[in-house]
C-alpha positions as CSV (number, residue, x, y, z in Angstrom):
1,M,76.9,126.8,87.6
2,K,74.7,123.8,88.1
3,K,77.7,121.5,88.1
4,L,79.4,123.7,90.7
5,L,76.4,123.5,93.0
6,E,76.2,119.7,92.6
7,N,79.9,119.5,93.5
8,I,79.4,121.7,96.6
9,A,76.4,119.6,97.7
10,N,78.6,116.4,97.3
11,L,81.2,117.9,99.6
12,V,78.7,118.4,102.4
13,K,77.9,114.7,102.7
14,V,78.2,113.1,106.0
15,K,81.2,110.9,105.2
16,T,83.1,113.9,103.9
17,L,82.4,115.9,107.1
18,V,83.4,113.0,109.3
19,T,86.6,112.5,107.4
20,L,87.5,116.1,107.6
21,A,86.6,116.3,111.2
22,V,88.8,113.3,112.1
23,V,91.7,114.7,110.2
24,F,91.4,118.1,111.8
25,V,91.0,116.8,115.4
26,F,94.0,114.5,115.1
27,I,96.2,117.2,113.5
28,V,95.3,119.6,116.3
29,K,96.0,116.9,119.0
30,T,99.3,116.0,117.4
31,M,100.4,119.7,117.2
32,R,99.5,120.0,120.9
33,G,101.5,116.9,121.7
34,D,98.5,114.9,123.0
35,I,99.0,112.0,120.4
36,E,102.1,110.3,119.1
37,T,103.0,111.0,115.5
38,D,102.8,107.3,114.6
39,S,99.3,107.0,116.0
40,I,98.1,110.0,114.0
41,M,99.5,108.7,110.7
42,F,97.8,105.3,111.2
43,I,94.4,106.8,112.2
44,V,94.2,109.5,109.6
45,G,95.6,107.1,106.9
46,T,92.9,104.5,107.7
47,V,90.0,107.0,107.7
48,T,91.2,108.7,104.5
49,A,91.8,105.4,102.7
50,F,88.3,104.2,103.7
51,Y,86.7,107.4,102.5
52,F,88.5,107.5,99.2
53,G,87.9,103.8,98.7
54,T,84.2,104.2,99.1
55,V,84.1,107.2,96.8
56,T,86.0,105.5,94.1
57,E,83.8,102.4,94.4
58,K,80.7,104.5,93.8
59,K,82.1,106.0,90.6
60,L,82.9,102.6,89.1
């Protein structure tokens, strides 16, 4: 149970929230037709790669 609570606490970190918010906003904007598909793939890919790159770096 303690491990579960630690994992939940890690999910609520600022970088995680920012990454999820960026992905969500761009998905919604793409579905509405406000943004080109190529732009969404580049932006979300960049943000996600940065996030997972920093998370992996911390674990090493």
